[in-house]
N, C-alpha and C positions, 0 to 999 in steps of 0.2 A: 406304335399306335398310342395315342393318349389315353390315359385312364379318365373315367368320368369324374372322379374326385379332383384330379388335377385341373380339369376343364372348369368345373364349378368354382374351385378355389381361385383360379385365374380371373374368371368373370367377376367374382365377388370383390377381389382386390382392385380390379379395374374400376368397378362401379363406385367403390368407396373412395378411391383416389380422385375420381372425377367429382364426386359429391363434395369432398373436402376442398378441392381446388375452387369450385364454384362458390362455396360458402365463404371463402377467404377473400373474394374479390371485393374491392371497395365500391361503395354506392355513393352517388352524388345527392346529398341531401341539403346542399347549400343554396338551392333555388336555381342552380345552373341548368340550362336546357341542354339536352344531349342531342346528338344527331338522329338518334332513333327514338321513336315514341312507342309505348306499349299499346297494343290494340287488344282489347278484351275479346275473348272468343267464348262461345257457348261451351259449357261443361261437356255436353254430349260430343261435340266436335273434338275436344281435347282427348276424351276417353277413346273415341273411335280411332284417332290418329295413333294414340299410344298402343292400343290393342293391335291395330294393323301392323305397326312397326315391330312389336314383340312377336307377332305371328310370322312376319318375314324373317326375322332373326332366327326364330326356331326352325323355320323351313331351311334356311341356309345351313345351320348347324347340322340338321339331320342329313341334308344332301351331301355335304362334304365330309362329315365325320362318322355318321352312324349308319348310312345306307350301305348295304353290302351288295357289291356287284358280283355276279357269278360269271366266271369265264366260260366261254363255250368250249365244249369238248368235241374232239373229232371222233365220230363213231367208227370210221373206217381206219382201222389200224392194220398196217401191212407187216 
């Protein structure tokens, strides 16, 4: 079974590596048009999607790692 410290350390390293990789990506500032255009979204929508995603990630972690299932016992022992 994983320890909680190992889990949090792994998630932290993963998050930092994704953040570092996205910060190192080049941007097009020479006036070139790209295939995709940014669409501004309301801050409330961004916050709602972020909170919902984090909630689902937390639920998944709890479901697979932290929930304890109890095996049924047989009361009739012969």
